[in-house]
C-alpha positions in Angstrom: -42.5 -12.4 1.2 -40.5 -10.2 -1.1 -42.1 -9.6 -4.6 -38.8 -8.2 -5.8 -36.4 -10.6 -4.2 -36.0 -12.9 -1.2 -32.5 -12.9 0.4 -31.5 -15.7 2.8 -29.1 -14.8 5.6 -27.2 -17.6 7.4 -26.1 -16.0 10.7 -24.0 -17.6 13.5 -26.2 -18.5 16.5 -24.1 -16.3 18.8 -24.9 -13.1 17.0 -27.9 -10.9 17.6 -27.8 -8.0 15.1 -30.5 -9.4 12.7 -32.4 -6.2 12.4 -29.3 -4.3 11.1 -29.6 -6.1 7.8 -33.0 -4.5 7.2 -31.3 -1.1 7.1 -30.1 -2.2 3.6 -33.2 -3.8 2.2 -34.8 -1.8 -0.6 -38.5 -1.8 -1.4 -39.9 -5.2 -2.3 -37.1 -7.2 -0.8 -37.4 -9.4 2.3 -34.6 -10.9 4.4 -35.0 -14.3 5.9 -32.5 -15.4 8.7 -31.5 -18.9 9.4 -28.9 -19.6 12.1 -26.0 -22.0 12.1 -24.6 -23.6 15.3 -21.4 -22.0 16.5 -18.9 -22.5 19.2 -17.9 -19.5 21.3 -15.4 -21.2 23.7 -11.9 -22.6 23.3 -9.6 -21.9 20.4 -11.2 -19.1 18.2 -9.6 -20.4 15.0 -10.9 -24.0 15.5 -14.3 -22.6 16.5 -14.5 -20.6 13.2 -13.4 -23.5 11.1 -16.0 -25.8 12.8 -18.9 -23.9 11.4 -18.1 -25.3 8.0 -16.5 -28.6 9.0 -19.5 -29.6 11.1 -21.9 -29.0 8.3 -23.8 -26.3 10.2 -23.6 -23.7 7.5 -24.9 -26.2 4.9 -27.7 -27.2 7.1 -28.8 -23.7 7.8 -28.7 -22.9 4.1 -30.9 -25.8 3.3 -33.5 -24.6 5.8 -34.0 -21.5 3.6 -35.2 -23.6 0.7 -39.0 -23.2 1.5 -38.9 -19.5 0.8 -37.2 -20.1 -2.6 -34.5 -17.5 -2.1 -33.0 -15.6 -5.0 -29.6 -15.4 -3.2 -28.2 -16.4 0.2 -25.3 -15.1 2.2 -23.2 -16.5 5.0 -23.2 -13.4 7.3 -19.9 -14.0 9.1 -16.5 -12.5 8.2 -14.2 -14.6 10.4 -15.9 -17.9 9.4 -15.3 -17.1 5.8 -11.7 -15.7 5.9 -10.4 -18.2 8.4 -9.3 -20.7 5.7 -8.2 -18.2 3.1 -9.6 -17.6 -0.3 -10.0 -21.2 -1.3 -11.8 -22.0 2.0 -14.2 -19.1 1.4 -14.9 -20.4 -2.1 -15.7 -23.8 -0.7 -18.3 -22.3 1.6 -20.0 -20.5 -1.3 -20.1 -23.7 -3.4 -21.6 -25.7 -0.5 -24.2 -23.0 0.1 -25.2 -22.8 -3.5 -25.7 -26.5 -3.6 -27.7 -26.5 -0.4 -30.0 -23.5 -1.1 -30.2 -23.8 -4.9 -29.3 -20.2 -5.7 -26.3 -17.9 -5.9 -24.4 -17.4 -2.6 -21.9 -15.0 -1.0 -20.1 -14.7 2.3 -19.1 -11.9 4.6 -15.6 -11.8 3.2 -16.5 -12.3 -0.4 -19.0 -9.5 -0.1 -16.5 -7.1 1.5 -14.0 -7.8 -1.2 -16.6 -7.3 -3.9 -17.7 -4.1 -2.4 -14.2 -2.6 -2.2 -13.6 -3.7 -5.8 -16.8 -2.1 -6.9 -15.7 1.2 -5.3 -12.4 0.9 -7.1 -10.3 1.3 -4.0 -7.0 -0.5 -3.2 -5.5 1.3 -0.2 -7.7 0.7 2.9 -7.8 0.9 6.6 -9.4 -1.9 8.6 -11.0 -2.3 12.0 -12.3 -5.4 13.7 -13.3 -6.8 17.1 -11.2 -9.9 16.8 -8.1 -11.1 18.7 -4.6 -11.3 17.3 -4.9 -14.7 15.6 -8.0 -13.8 13.6 -6.7 -10.4 12.7 -3.6 -11.9 11.3 -5.7 -14.1 9.0 -8.0 -11.2 8.1 -5.0 -9.1 7.0 -3.5 -12.0 5.0 -6.8 -12.6 3.2 -7.2 -8.9 2.2 -3.6 -8.6 1.1 -4.0 -11.8 -1.0 -6.9 -10.1 -2.7 -4.6 -7.2 -3.6 -5.5 -4.6 -1.0 -2.8 -2.4 0.7 -3.7 -2.0 4.4 -2.6 1.5 5.5 -3.8 1.1 9.1 -5.4 -1.6 11.3 -7.2 -1.1 14.6 -8.8 -3.8 16.8 -11.2 -3.4 19.6 -8.6 -4.6 22.2 -10.7 -6.6 24.6 -9.2 -8.6 27.4 -10.9 -11.8 26.0 -13.0 -12.7 22.9 -16.1 -10.6 22.4 -18.5 -13.4 23.3 -16.9 -14.2 26.6 -16.5 -10.5 27.4 -20.2 -9.9 26.7 -21.3 -12.9 28.9 -19.1 -11.7 31.7 -20.3 -8.1 31.4 -24.0 -9.1 31.1 -24.5 -7.3 27.8 -25.4 -8.4 24.2 -22.9 -8.4 21.4 -24.9 -5.9 19.5 -24.8 -3.6 22.5 -21.0 -3.8 22.7 -20.6 -3.4 18.9 -23.3 -0.8 18.4 -23.2 2.2 16.0 -21.2 4.4 18.5 -18.4 1.8 18.7 -18.4 1.2 14.9 -18.3 5.0 14.3 -15.5 5.6 16.8 -13.3 2.8 15.5 -13.9 3.7 11.9 -12.9 7.3 12.6 -9.8 6.4 14.7 -8.5 4.0 12.1 -8.8 6.4 9.2 -5.5 7.9 7.7 -5.1 10.4 4.9 -3.5 7.9 2.4 -6.4 5.4 2.6 -9.1 5.4 -0.1 -11.7 3.6 2.1 -12.5 2.3 5.6 -13.5 -1.3 6.1 -15.4 -2.3 9.3 -14.9 -6.0 9.2 -17.4 -8.0 11.3 -21.1 -8.7 10.9 -21.6 -8.3 14.6 -21.1 -4.5 14.2 -24.3 -2.6 13.9 -23.6 0.0 11.3 -26.7 0.9 9.3 -27.3 4.1 11.3 -23.8 5.5 11.2 -22.3 4.8 7.7 -23.4 8.1 6.1 -22.2 10.2 9.0 -18.8 8.4 9.1 -18.4 8.9 5.3 -19.1 12.6 5.7 -16.5 12.9 8.5 -13.7 10.9 6.9 -14.6 12.1 3.4 -14.2 8.6 1.8 -16.2 5.5 1.3 -17.0 3.2 4.2 -17.7 -0.5 3.7 -19.2 -2.5 6.6 -19.7 -6.2 6.7 -23.5 -6.1 7.1 -23.8 -3.4 4.4 -21.6 -5.4 2.0 -23.4 -8.7 2.7 -26.8 -7.4 1.7 -25.5 -5.3 -1.2 -23.7 -8.3 -2.7 -26.7 -10.6 -2.2 -28.9 -8.1 -3.9 -26.6 -7.9 -6.9 -26.6 -11.7 -7.1 -30.4 -11.6 -7.0 -30.5 -9.1 -9.8 -31.6 -6.1 -7.7 -29.9 -2.8 -8.5 -31.7 -0.4 -6.3 -29.9 2.6 -4.7 -30.6 3.5 -1.0 -30.2 6.9 0.5 -27.7 7.4 3.4 -26.6 3.8 3.4 -23.1 4.5 2.1 -21.5 5.3 -1.3 -21.6 1.5 -2.0 -25.3 1.8 -2.6 -24.6 4.6 -5.2 -22.4 2.3 -7.3 -23.8 1.3 -10.6 -24.2 -2.5 -11.5 -20.9 -2.3 -13.4 -18.9 -0.9 -10.5 -18.4 2.7 -11.4 -19.8 5.6 -9.4 -22.5 7.5 -11.3 -21.1 10.4 -13.2 -22.0 13.8 -11.9 -24.3 15.8 -14.1 -22.5 18.5 -16.1 -23.1 22.1 -15.0 -24.3 24.2 -17.9 -22.2 27.2 -18.7 -23.6 30.6 -18.3 -23.1 33.5 -20.7 
């Protein structure tokens, strides 16, 4: 149990990238995962909405109470942007009531991360189909971001059906290589940051390399979820090679570079 903070993660039952969150946990922090029931067949919009409407998110949040979490996070982007900003806020309110501590969501965390970095012009990549991507774009634009480029994974069906038919796990399909490739391909010179928007992407291993290659901040859903939950829990630790986001001060500005003394 974390002596510094205990972070609760509510994760859809169809996702399998739990260990990626540990890439972003500083010393003294433990992460505790609870799963909510989720539907992976039929209309993807209705399925995403059902996670909240059915009470599954609230129930999974309540299951975290025995560990006395300092913050909890709903680690799903599509489930949190599907109803827009007000729907996202409703999820947070319900989770805070159920778990008895501050809460965030995949979408709220991504927005907070981009704002902390002080960026407005972004490129976005996701594994979603057209219907979800349209709502993702609308949500980000409503938050004031200008989307310079958008690239989806372009699968013949939704990612869960594709993985079942191919006999692979979601985390295999959306591993670091895929996340890196999409992040690099979607980048354009006018963008100030790259957003990799889905908590099924495994990104802990590749963020630093992608930032080096595109020469700008990269925000990923899993990174942002843990970062924001840590901030809500009062943890301000910096982590090496986990992205410029973890170099941001508690107040949102990047640390000033030390002045170089003059010679002569």
